[in-house]
C-alpha positions in Angstrom: 91.2 101.8 133.6 94.6 102.0 134.9 96.9 105.0 133.8 99.2 103.0 131.6 96.8 101.9 129.1 96.9 103.6 125.7 95.4 102.8 122.0 97.3 102.4 118.8 95.8 104.2 115.6 94.5 100.9 114.7 92.7 100.5 118.1 91.2 104.2 117.5 90.3 103.4 114.0 88.5 100.1 115.3 86.7 101.5 118.1 85.3 104.5 116.0 84.8 102.4 113.1 86.5 104.8 110.8 89.8 104.4 108.8 93.3 104.6 110.1 93.9 107.9 107.8 91.3 109.6 109.3 92.9 109.0 112.9 96.1 110.5 111.6 94.0 113.3 110.1 92.5 113.9 113.6 96.1 113.8 115.3 97.3 115.8 112.5 94.6 118.6 113.1 95.3 118.4 116.9 91.8 117.2 117.5 93.1 113.9 119.1 96.0 114.4 121.3 98.8 111.7 121.0 102.2 110.8 121.6 104.8 108.4 120.3 105.9 105.1 122.0 108.9 104.0 119.5 107.2 104.0 115.7 103.8 104.0 117.0 101.4 106.8 117.8 99.4 106.3 121.1 96.3 108.0 122.4 95.4 107.7 126.1 91.7 106.5 127.1 90.9 109.9 128.6 91.8 111.9 125.4 89.7 109.5 123.4 86.7 110.0 125.6 87.0 113.6 125.5 87.3 113.6 121.8 83.9 111.4 121.6 82.5 113.8 124.1 83.3 116.8 121.6 81.8 114.9 118.9 78.5 114.8 121.0 78.6 118.5 121.8 79.8 117.7 125.2 82.9 119.5 127.1 84.3 117.3 129.7 86.9 119.4 132.1 88.1 118.4 135.4 85.5 116.0 135.9 82.4 118.4 134.9 80.4 118.3 132.1 79.4 121.5 130.0 76.9 121.0 127.3 77.1 122.4 123.6 80.7 124.2 124.3 83.4 123.4 122.0 86.2 121.6 123.1 89.7 122.4 122.2 92.3 119.9 122.3 96.0 119.9 121.8 98.5 117.6 120.4 102.4 117.3 121.5 103.1 119.6 118.4 100.9 122.5 119.5 102.9 125.2 121.4 106.1 124.0 120.2 106.0 125.2 116.6 106.3 121.7 115.1 103.9 121.0 112.0 103.0 117.3 111.7 103.7 115.7 108.5 102.0 112.6 107.5 103.9 110.0 105.5 102.2 107.1 103.8 103.4 104.0 102.9 104.5 100.3 104.2 108.4 100.3 103.1 111.1 100.2 105.8 112.7 103.1 103.7 110.2 105.3 104.8 110.7 104.7 108.5 114.5 105.6 107.8 113.3 108.6 105.8 111.0 109.8 108.7 114.0 109.5 111.1 116.2 111.5 108.9 113.7 114.4 108.4 113.2 114.7 112.1 116.5 115.0 112.8 117.6 117.6 110.1 114.4 119.6 109.4 113.5 122.2 111.7 109.8 122.6 112.7 108.2 119.6 111.8 107.2 116.3 113.4 106.9 113.1 111.0 104.1 110.6 111.4 103.5 107.4 109.8 100.7 106.1 108.0 100.7 102.5 107.0 98.3 102.1 103.8 98.6 101.1 100.4 99.7 103.2 97.3 96.6 104.3 95.9 94.6 105.0 99.0 97.6 107.2 99.7 97.3 109.3 96.6 93.5 109.6 97.4 94.5 110.5 101.2 96.6 113.3 99.4 93.8 114.3 97.2 91.6 115.0 100.5 94.3 116.8 102.5 95.3 113.9 104.8 98.7 113.1 104.0 101.8 115.3 103.0 104.5 112.6 101.6 102.8 109.9 99.8 104.8 107.0 98.8 103.4 105.0 95.6 104.5 102.2 93.2 101.4 101.8 90.9 101.7 100.0 87.4 100.0 101.3 84.4 99.7 97.8 82.5 98.8 99.7 79.0 101.9 102.2 79.2 104.3 100.0 81.6 104.7 103.5 83.3 104.9 103.5 87.1 102.9 106.0 88.9 102.6 109.1 86.9 99.5 108.1 85.1 97.7 107.7 88.4 99.3 110.8 89.9 98.2 112.8 86.8 94.6 111.3 87.1 94.2 111.9 91.0 96.0 115.0 91.6 94.3 117.1 88.8 94.6 120.8 89.4 97.2 120.6 92.2 100.9 121.5 91.9 103.2 118.8 93.0 106.3 117.2 92.9 107.3 113.3 92.0 110.6 112.2 93.5 111.9 108.7 93.1 112.8 106.9 96.5 114.1 103.6 95.0 113.4 100.8 92.6 113.1 97.2 93.8 112.0 94.0 92.4 108.5 92.7 92.5 107.1 89.1 91.5 105.9 85.8 92.8 106.4 84.5 96.1 106.1 80.4 95.7 106.7 77.6 98.2 110.4 76.6 98.6 111.6 74.6 95.7 108.8 75.9 93.5 106.8 72.9 93.3 104.5 74.0 90.7 107.3 75.3 88.3 105.9 78.8 88.4 107.9 80.9 86.0 105.7 84.1 85.0 102.5 85.8 84.9 100.7 83.3 82.5 100.9 80.5 85.1 98.4 82.1 87.4 96.2 80.4 84.9 97.1 77.1 86.4 94.1 75.3 87.4 93.6 75.0 91.2 96.1 77.3 92.0 95.5 79.0 95.3 96.7 82.7 95.8 97.0 84.9 98.6 96.2 88.8 97.7 96.7 92.4 98.9 93.9 94.6 99.8 92.4 96.9 97.2 94.4 100.1 96.6 97.9 98.4 97.5 100.6 98.5 94.8 100.8 94.8 94.8 97.2 94.2 94.2 97.1 96.8 91.3 100.4 94.8 89.7 98.3 91.7 90.0 94.9 93.1 88.4 96.9 94.8 85.7 98.8 91.4 84.9 95.8 89.4 85.0 94.0 92.0 82.4 97.2 92.0 80.1 97.0 88.2 80.1 93.4 87.7 79.9 93.2 85.4 83.2 89.8 86.3 85.1 90.2 87.1 88.8 87.5 85.1 89.5 88.8 82.1 88.4 91.9 82.4 91.0 91.4 80.4 94.3 91.8 82.8 97.0 91.8 85.9 95.3 89.7 87.4 98.3 92.0 85.8 100.6 93.6 89.2 101.8 96.9 90.2 103.9 97.9 93.7 104.4 101.4 93.6 103.8 104.3 91.9 101.8 105.3 90.0 105.0 101.8 88.6 105.5 101.7 87.2 101.8 105.1 85.8 101.8 104.4 84.4 105.3 101.2 82.4 104.1 103.0 80.9 100.9 105.5 79.9 103.5 103.2 78.1 105.6 101.6 76.4 102.9 98.3 78.3 103.0 98.7 79.4 99.6 100.7 78.5 96.4 101.5 81.9 95.2 101.3 85.6 96.3 102.5 88.9 94.8 105.1 91.1 96.5 108.8 92.6 96.8 112.0 90.4 97.0 112.9 91.8 100.7 110.0 90.3 102.4 110.5 86.7 100.9 114.2 87.3 102.4 112.9 88.3 105.9 110.2 85.4 105.8 112.6 82.6 104.8 111.5 79.2 103.4 109.7 80.7 100.4 111.1 81.4 97.1 111.0 84.6 95.1 110.7 85.0 91.4 111.6 88.3 90.1 109.1 89.5 87.4 109.2 93.3 87.1 111.5 96.0 88.7 108.8 98.6 90.2 109.8 102.4 90.8 108.8 103.4 94.2 108.5 107.1 93.9 107.2 109.9 96.5 104.9 112.6 95.9 104.5 116.2 97.7 102.2 119.1 97.2 104.1 122.1 96.2 102.6 124.9 98.7 104.3 128.0 100.3 104.4 126.1 103.8 105.7 123.0 102.4 108.5 124.3 100.4 111.0 124.2 103.1 110.8 120.7 104.2 110.7 119.8 100.5 114.1 120.9 99.9 115.1 119.4 103.3 113.7 116.0 102.0 115.5 116.4 98.6 118.8 117.3 100.4 118.2 114.0 102.3 117.5 111.7 99.6 120.8 112.9 97.8 123.0 112.7 100.9 125.6 109.8 101.1 124.5 109.1 104.8 120.8 108.4 103.8 121.8 106.6 100.6 124.7 104.3 102.4 121.8 103.5 105.1 119.4 102.3 102.5 122.4 100.4 100.5 123.0 98.0 103.3 119.3 96.7 102.9 118.8 93.8 100.3 116.8 94.4 97.2 117.1 98.1 96.9 118.4 100.0 93.6 119.1 103.6 94.3 120.5 104.4 90.9 117.8 107.2 90.5 117.1 108.1 94.3 116.5 111.7 94.5 116.2 112.5 91.0 112.7 114.7 90.1 110.8 112.7 87.9 107.7 115.1 87.2 107.2 118.7 88.8 104.1 121.0 88.2 
């Protein structure tokens, strides 16, 4: 195997048959050495093999095999005093936030985990993430995020801060040939839908609207036709593989050849656990969210409402 071969976190997850969050957790704990290429974390084959041997109780060093010895691995953050901070979510604003945190906060190294809202909160409960982004609608109250956060982080001390708001709704084929107007139109006979994975905010939004409008998911053609991000959903509608999908406005403008019907303004919030070690970078994050530089960079992106950006919505 040549020295220029490396694995992405997706490759590692597939090879080890574990979730990407588990991969990030191994990296965060220093059990799986990694380095960054652009926005991606990479792992060398030798380091992956060393981790696998450790899991088998084998220590590999300098081409020798020592049985039943603990393997000490190191990450680029060890020895430098940098603490890995895992930021979950898929929106572009989070990549920009990670950049600002790295440039303006001493002692940390932001890592990105591209997972959905509900899985993000679960990962925080398990101690696998540090900054969680979420956009989960509670259909009964019309409230975003807080009902889910309160239910999942029982007993934890945390802070919830608004990142931005954005329009969510339907992607439909160019010209809206089926004359889709609202959630009730999802009951249209023979309608083909493309969906998001379980735990994604868009999936929760769809499921809540189906429940509120008395539409059975089993009646939707393509309910199990899954894409892992907004761009994927919009692209399937644009290509004619589906008639409708649920997502955010920005993806429609990127994909093109697809129309967007705004139906709800969703609040996109950040959640952080309040601990003594986290307090310094939480303070820095709040300063970044409220800074002119950060807000001006987000303001240049279509579809973001920054009216409440940096506002503390709940603190326990």
